N, C-alpha and C positions, 0 to 999 in steps of 0.2 A: 771375297775379299771386301777387306768395310770399303763405305761411299758415305767420300763426309759431304755432304750438298751443304755449298756454297748459294747464301740469299740473294744472290744473279740466277739463281739454274729454281728456287722455288716463285722468285716473284716472275720470271719467263712464265710457267708454266699457271702459277694464280693468275696469272693478267693477260694470261693467252696471244704471246707475246710470239708470232715468229718462230717456226718449230720447237713450238711446245709443249709438242707431240712426243715428237724425240724425245726432251727429259723429261716426259711422264714414264716412257716407255722405260729409260735408262733407270730408275729407281724404281718402276714394277719391278725388273729384275731380282734386282739387288735384295741378296738375303742379311745384309746388317749396313743400315745405312745409322751414321751419325750428322751431327748437328750442335752446336753447341748454344747458351746463351745469345753470343753478340751474335750467330748469325741468323738466332730467331730473334731477333733486338730490328736488325737491318734488315729483313727479311719483310718484319712489321710494320715499319717507317718507309721501304720503297715497294713494295702493293697498295698503301696507306698514298702516298703521292702519283704511281700511277694510274690507279683506277678511281682519283679522290672522292675516296670512302673515308669514313671515319673509322678513327682507332681501333676503338672494341671490332668492328670490323673487318678492318683488318688483319687483330690480333685472333680471333674468332678464325678468319679463309687459314693461315698458314699452322691455326694451329691443330682447327678440323687434319687438314692436309698431312701435318707431321704425326694425327692419332693412327689414320686411316692408311699410311704405310711404316708405324714404327717405327719410329726415327726414336733412336738412344741419344737423350742428350748428355757428350758430354765433357767435362769439365773441365774449367782452364783456370791450372797451377802450373806450378814452380816449371816445369818442360814445357809448359805453351808459352808459357810467357816467355822461355830462353830462347823456344822457335821462334817463336814470334819478330824477336828485336834478333835475330840472325835471319831472319828472311829480311825485314827492313835492310838490314845491311846488306842484302845483298840483292833486290831486289826492289825497295822504295822508291818513293816518289823522289825526287831531283838527282838522281844515280844510278839506275840504271830505265832502260827502255820500256822495262810490264812496269815502272812507278805505281808497285803496288800502295795504297793504304791502309792505315790499320787494319780497315774489316779484312782485309785483305793478308797481310798481315796475318793476324787470325785461325781465318781459317785455312791459310796455305801451315804454319802453324800444328792446328790440330791434328788435316788428315796426314803429315809428319812425323808428327810424336805420335801418333797410332796407327800406324805404316797402313796408311786406308790413300785411296785412290781421290781425288778430286772431283766432282761433278760442277760445275761453272760455265757460266756464261758471259759470254764477251773476250776479248785476244789480251788485259793484261796475266792474268794463269798459265798461259801458253809462251810465255819466253823464259817461262823459269824448266826448272825441272820437277815439275810436279805437270806438266806439261802430259793432255790425253794422246793419245796416238791417234783415236777415237773416239770425235763429244762430238756432240749435235750440235747443232750451229744457229 
């Protein structure tokens, strides 16, 4: 099965946050890793903030990890756009305990549209129908 990797998991690995090794093991075991331009963008900015490094250094590190594990970039088109709107309607900030923001809604949408599991850090997605039964923390 495909695995869509959320920006939160990428930042956890690259910033060596608590439990990062479990996320790295999970992506090493997957054979079809997916991400989107939006998750790449969020990971680069998140890593820049987390490690207080330049944008260029964060971009280099994120892209190197994606290349090493052969991530496949999925396009965000009509299906993903509709799925993101549906995710917001069901789980969005202001009306659901998951409080999914725009980036979260698009990660959810990409995973859902590509019939992929979702690898993430945190509790936002745990309150959705894409919650992983066993996931790194």
